[in-house]
ROLO-122612 format. One record per residue: x, y, z of N, C-alpha, C in turn; residue number from 1; residue in three letters. Coordinates in steps of 0.1 Angstrom, whole numbers, plus 5000, padded with zeros to 4 digits. Layout:
N
(r (X; Y; Z); (X; Y; Z); (X; Y; Z); NUM; "ALA")
...
end
This chain:
111
(r (5446; 0687; 3572); (5451; 0678; 3581); (5450; 0684; 3595); 1; "MET")
(r (5444; 0677; 3604); (5442; 0681; 3617); (5452; 0675; 3627); 2; "VAL")
(r (5457; 0684; 3635); (5467; 0679; 3645); (5460; 0674; 3657); 3; "ASN")
(r (5461; 0661; 3658); (5454; 0654; 3669); (5462; 0656; 3683); 4; "GLU")
(r (5474; 0659; 3682); (5483; 0659; 3694); (5483; 0673; 3700); 5; "PHE")
(r (5476; 0682; 3694); (5476; 0696; 3699); (5471; 0697; 3713); 6; "TYR")
(r (5460; 0692; 3716); (5455; 0693; 3730); (5465; 0687; 3740); 7; "PRO")
(r (5472; 0677; 3737); (5481; 0671; 3746); (5493; 0681; 3749); 8; "PHE")
(r (5498; 0687; 3738); (5509; 0697; 3740); (5504; 0709; 3748); 9; "PHE")
(r (5492; 0712; 3746); (5486; 0724; 3753); (5485; 0720; 3768); 10; "GLN")
(r (5481; 0708; 3771); (5480; 0704; 3785); (5494; 0704; 3792); 11; "LEU")
(r (5504; 0699; 3784); (5517; 0698; 3789); (5522; 0712; 3793); 12; "GLU")
(r (5519; 0722; 3784); (5523; 0736; 3786); (5516; 0741; 3798); 13; "GLN")
(r (5503; 0738; 3800); (5496; 0743; 3812); (5502; 0737; 3824); 14; "GLU")
(r (5506; 0724; 3824); (5512; 0717; 3835); (5525; 0724; 3839); 15; "ASN")
(r (5533; 0728; 3829); (5546; 0735; 3831); (5543; 0748; 3837); 16; "GLN")
(r (5533; 0755; 3832); (5530; 0769; 3838); (5525; 0767; 3852); 17; "SER")
(r (5518; 0756; 3855); (5513; 0754; 3868); (5524; 0751; 3878); 18; "ALA")
(r (5534; 0743; 3872); (5546; 0740; 3880); (5554; 0752; 3883); 19; "GLN")
(r (5556; 0761; 3873); (5563; 0773; 3874); (5555; 0782; 3884); 20; "ASN")
(r (5542; 0782; 3884); (5534; 0790; 3893); (5537; 0785; 3907); 21; "SER")
(r (5537; 0772; 3909); (5539; 0766; 3922); (5553; 0769; 3927); 22; "THR")
(r (5563; 0768; 3918); (5577; 0772; 3923); (5578; 0787; 3926); 23; "SER")
(r (5571; 0795; 3918); (5571; 0809; 3921); (5564; 0812; 3934); 24; "ASN")
(r (5553; 0804; 3937); (5546; 0806; 3950); (5555; 0802; 3961); 25; "ASP")
(r (5562; 0791; 3960); (5571; 0786; 3970); (5583; 0796; 3972); 26; "SER")
(r (5588; 0802; 3961); (5599; 0812; 3963); (5593; 0824; 3969); 27; "SER")
(r (5581; 0828; 3966); (5575; 0840; 3972); (5573; 0837; 3987); 28; "ASP")
(r (5569; 0825; 3991); (5567; 0821; 4005); (5580; 0822; 4012); 29; "ILE")
(r (5591; 0817; 4005); (5604; 0817; 4011); (5609; 0831; 4014); 30; "SER")
(r (5606; 0840; 4004); (5610; 0854; 4005); (5602; 0861; 4016); 31; "LEU")
(r (5589; 0857; 4018); (5581; 0863; 4028); (5586; 0859; 4042); 32; "ALA")
(r (5590; 0846; 4043); (5595; 0841; 4056); (5608; 0848; 4059); 33; "LYS")
(r (5616; 0850; 4049); (5629; 0856; 4051); (5627; 0871; 4056); 34; "LEU")
(r (5617; 0877; 4050); (5614; 0891; 4054); (5609; 0892; 4068); 35; "ALA")
(r (5601; 0882; 4072); (5596; 0881; 4086); (5608; 0879; 4095); 36; "VAL")
(r (5617; 0870; 4092); (5629; 0867; 4100); (5637; 0880; 4101); 37; "PHE")
(r (5639; 0887; 4090); (5647; 0899; 4091); (5640; 0910; 4100); 38; "GLY")
(r (5627; 0911; 4100); (5620; 0920; 4108); (5621; 0916; 4123); 39; "ASN")
(r (5621; 0903; 4126); (5623; 0898; 4140); (5637; 0902; 4145); 40; "ILE")
(r (5647; 0900; 4137); (5660; 0904; 4141); (5661; 0919; 4143); 41; "ILE")
(r (5655; 0927; 4134); (5655; 0942; 4136); (5648; 0946; 4149); 42; "GLN")
(r (5637; 0939; 4152); (5630; 0942; 4165); (5639; 0939; 4177); 43; "ILE")
(r (5646; 0927; 4176); (5655; 0923; 4187); (5666; 0934; 4189); 44; "ILE")
(r (5671; 0939; 4178); (5681; 0949; 4178); (5676; 0962; 4185); 45; "GLY")
(r (5664; 0966; 4181); (5658; 0978; 4187); (5655; 0976; 4202); 46; "ALA")
(r (5651; 0964; 4206); (5649; 0961; 4220); (5662; 0962; 4228); 47; "LEU")
(r (5673; 0957; 4222); (5686; 0958; 4229); (5690; 0972; 4230); 48; "ILE")
(r (5688; 0980; 4220); (5692; 0994; 4220); (5684; 1001; 4231); 49; "SER")
(r (5671; 0998; 4231); (5662; 1005; 4241); (5667; 1001; 4255); 50; "THR")
(r (5670; 0988; 4258); (5674; 0984; 4271); (5687; 0991; 4275); 51; "TYR")
(r (5696; 0992; 4265); (5709; 1000; 4268); (5706; 1014; 4272); 52; "SER")
(r (5697; 1021; 4266); (5693; 1034; 4269); (5687; 1035; 4283); 53; "ALA")
(r (5679; 1025; 4286); (5673; 1025; 4300); (5683; 1023; 4310); 54; "ILE")
(r (5693; 1014; 4308); (5704; 1012; 4318); (5712; 1025; 4320); 55; "LEU")
(r (5714; 1032; 4309); (5722; 1045; 4310); (5715; 1055; 4318); 56; "GLU")
(r (5702; 1056; 4316); (5694; 1066; 4323); (5694; 1062; 4338); 57; "ILE")
(r (5692; 1049; 4341); (5693; 1045; 4355); (5706; 1048; 4362); 58; "GLU")
(r (5717; 1046; 4354); (5730; 1049; 4360); (5732; 1064; 4362); 59; "GLN")
(r (5727; 1073; 4353); (5728; 1087; 4355); (5719; 1091; 4367); 60; "LEU")
(r (5708; 1085; 4369); (5699; 1089; 4381); (5706; 1085; 4394); 61; "GLN")
(r (5713; 1073; 4394); (5720; 1069; 4406); (5731; 1078; 4409); 62; "ARG")
(r (5738; 1083; 4399); (5749; 1092; 4401); (5744; 1106; 4407); 63; "GLN")
(r (5732; 1110; 4402); (5727; 1123; 4407); (5722; 1121; 4422); 64; "GLN")
(r (5718; 1109; 4426); (5713; 1107; 4439); (5724; 1106; 4450); 65; "ARG")
(r (5736; 1101; 4446); (5747; 1100; 4455); (5753; 1113; 4458); 66; "THR")
(r (5756; 1116; 4471); (5761; 1129; 4474); (5775; 1130; 4468); 67; "PRO")
(r (5778; 1142; 4463); (5791; 1145; 4457); (5800; 1149; 4468); 68; "GLN")
(r (5813; 1144; 4468); (5822; 1148; 4478); (5826; 1163; 4476); 69; "PRO")
(r (5830; 1169; 4487); (5834; 1183; 4485); (5845; 1185; 4475); 70; "ALA")
(r (5843; 1194; 4466); (5853; 1196; 4456); (5865; 1203; 4461); 71; "GLN")
(r (5877; 1198; 4457); (5889; 1204; 4461); (5891; 1217; 4452); 72; "GLN")
(r (5898; 1226; 4457); (5900; 1238; 4449); (5906; 1234; 4436); 73; "PRO")
(r (5901; 1241; 4426); (5904; 1238; 4412); (5919; 1241; 4410); 74; "THR")
(r (5925; 1232; 4403); (5939; 1235; 4399); (5940; 1240; 4385); 75; "GLN")
(r (5950; 1248; 4383); (5951; 1252; 4369); (5953; 1240; 4360); 76; "PRO")
(r (5948; 1241; 4348); (5949; 1229; 4339); (5963; 1225; 4336); 77; "PRO")
(r (5973; 1234; 4337); (5987; 1231; 4334); (5994; 1224; 4346); 78; "TYR")
(r (5988; 1223; 4357); (5995; 1218; 4369); (5995; 1203; 4369); 79; "GLN")
(r (6007; 1198; 4372); (6008; 1183; 4372); (6003; 1178; 4386); 80; "ASN")
(r (5996; 1167; 4386); (5990; 1162; 4399); (6001; 1159; 4409); 81; "PRO")
(r (6013; 1156; 4405); (6024; 1154; 4415); (6030; 1167; 4420); 82; "TYR")
(r (6027; 1177; 4413); (6033; 1190; 4417); (6030; 1194; 4431); 83; "GLU")
(r (6017; 1192; 4435); (6013; 1196; 4449); (6020; 1187; 4459); 84; "GLU")
(r (6021; 1175; 4456); (6029; 1166; 4465); (6043; 1170; 4466); 85; "ARG")
(r (6049; 1173; 4455); (6063; 1178; 4455); (6065; 1190; 4464); 86; "ILE")
(r (6056; 1200; 4462); (6056; 1212; 4470); (6055; 1209; 4485); 87; "LYS")
(r (6046; 1200; 4489); (6044; 1196; 4503); (6057; 1190; 4508); 88; "GLU")
(r (6064; 1181; 4500); (6076; 1175; 4505); (6087; 1186; 4506); 89; "LEU")
(r (6087; 1196; 4497); (6097; 1207; 4498); (6095; 1214; 4511); 90; "GLU")
(r (6082; 1217; 4515); (6079; 1224; 4527); (6084; 1216; 4539); 91; "ARG")
(r (6082; 1203; 4539); (6086; 1194; 4550); (6102; 1195; 4551); 92; "GLN")
(r (6108; 1194; 4540); (6123; 1194; 4540); (6128; 1207; 4546); 93; "ILE")
(r (6122; 1218; 4542); (6126; 1231; 4547); (6123; 1232; 4562); 94; "GLN")
(r (6112; 1227; 4567); (6109; 1227; 4581); (6120; 1218; 4588); 95; "TYR")
(r (6122; 1206; 4583); (6132; 1198; 4590); (6146; 1204; 4590); 96; "LEU")
(r (6149; 1211; 4579); (6162; 1217; 4578); (6163; 1228; 4589); 97; "THR")
(r (6153; 1236; 4591); (6153; 1246; 4602); (6154; 1240; 4615); 98; "LYS")
(r (6147; 1229; 4617); (6147; 1222; 4630); (6161; 1217; 4633); 99; "GLU")
(r (6168; 1212; 4623); (6182; 1207; 4625); (6191; 1219; 4628); 100; "ILE")
(r (6189; 1230; 4622); (6197; 1242; 4624); (6195; 1246; 4639); 101; "GLU")
(r (6182; 1246; 4644); (6179; 1249; 4657); (6186; 1240; 4667); 102; "LYS")
(r (6186; 1227; 4664); (6193; 1217; 4673); (6208; 1220; 4673); 103; "GLN")
(r (6213; 1223; 4661); (6228; 1226; 4661); (6231; 1238; 4669); 104; "LYS")
(r (6223; 1248; 4669); (6225; 1260; 4676); (6225; 1257; 4691); 105; "GLU")
(r (6216; 1248; 4695); (6215; 1245; 4710); (6227; 1237; 4714); 106; "LYS")
(r (6231; 1228; 4706); (6243; 1219; 4710); (6256; 1226; 4708); 107; "ARG")
(r (6257; 1233; 4698); (6270; 1241; 4695); (6267; 1255; 4694); 108; "PHE")
(r (6265; 1263; 4704); (6261; 1277; 4703); (6272; 1285; 4696); 109; "PRO")
(r (6284; 1281; 4696); (6294; 1290; 4690); (6298; 1285; 4676); 110; "TYR")
(r (6292; 1276; 4671); (6295; 1271; 4658); (6291; 1280; 4647); 111; "TYR")
end
C-alpha cells in the first residue's frame, strides 16, 4: 500500500519550517535593530561624558588664567574664622578703655 498523502504532508512540514525560518529571520532582524539602538545610546552617553570632560578642562584653564588674589597669611588649621575678628574687637575695646581713662584723668585729675 502506497501512501498517496505523503507528499502533501511533506510540503506542509516544509511550509512550517519556512514559516519558522521567516519568524526566526524577523526575530533576528529585531534583535539586530535592538543592538543597533543600544549602540546608539552608548555612543550618546560617551559623547555626553566627553563633553563634560571638555567643559571641566575649559573651566580649569579659565581658573589658571585669572590672577589669584594675594594670599592672606595662613592661619593655623585649628583657628576659628571668627577668632581674628574677636581679637580685633578686643583690641578696639582696650583702646577705647584707655582713651576713656585718659579723658577721666583730664576732667578729674584727682580722681
